[in-house]
N, C-alpha and C positions, 0 to 999 in steps of 0.2 A: 731621456732625462725627466728627471725634474732640475729646472733650475735655480738662482736660489732665494725669487723671489717668492716662487710655492710651496722651498721651502720652511721660510722664515711665514708664510699664513701654515700649513699644515704644524709646525711649534706654536702659532696664536692661538692656534686653534684646540690642542695639546691642552694647551698648561690652559685654556678657558673649561676645560671638561675634568682636569684634575685638583682648579680651586674653585669649580662649581660640588665639587664629591667634601674639599677638606672645610668650607663655606657649611654643607648639609651637615656632615659628622662635626664641629662644632659643636654648631645645633643641635646637634639632637641629644651633645655630651653634657652641655648645659645643660638643657632639658632637663635630662636625667638626674645630672648632680646637684645646680641650683635650681630647679625649680620651686622647690621652698622656698624660697626667699621672694619680699614682698619687692620685687623693685619689675622696671619698665622690658618687656618681653623682647628677643633676641629677634624678631623679626626690623623691629623699628633696626638696628643699629644695621641688619641686612638693607634696609630701604634708604639708610642715607650712604650706604655704599653705592643699591642700585641705580637712583637717579642722576648722579652726574655721569654716569656709564652713557644713560641713553644720552644726555645732552650734549655732552663733547666727544670727540672721536679722535683718541690717543690709545696706543694700545695696551699703558702701564692702567689708565684713567675704566678702560674694557675688561682690563684683570678684573678692579674691582669692583668694576658692575654685575663677573662673575663668580667672585668669593660672595655680591652681596645676594645676588639670586637662589648662592645653596642655602645664604641661612631663612632666607623668605620662603625655599620649598620648608627645611624643616620645618616648621613651625606655621603651615602655610594654613590649620584651623583658625588661628589665633589670629593669622593677617585677615582670612574669608571676613571671622566677625570683631574684624575689628578693634580687637583690645590688648589695651597700650601699657596695664599696668597690674599688676597683681602675683596672685600665686597660682602654678598651674598643680593640683591635684595629679601624682604623677601614681594610676594603682597599678602597675608592671611597666615594671623602666627595661623597653625595648628599645634595639638600638635603631631597626629596621621598621617607620613606619614614620607617620607625618601628622602632629601634631599642635 
């Protein structure tokens, strides 16, 4: 059977996967419904959560890292082009995809 330390590691990994998806989902919904706003792109918020997770080694910080990673993935095209501020022109509103 599994010991408590292994179960804790599995639960942390499961929570990280859930938070990556939650960050992705919130980022996509923000892109679809808030893309018309002249505001910072949401990958910036993901980066602010992502980088402390790289530096520190705490479970809560690692969960912030996971959520930030999901936000960055949802806005990957703008992240790679380093678009900091502006309006997203959304022609086709789709949930699954990387913009």
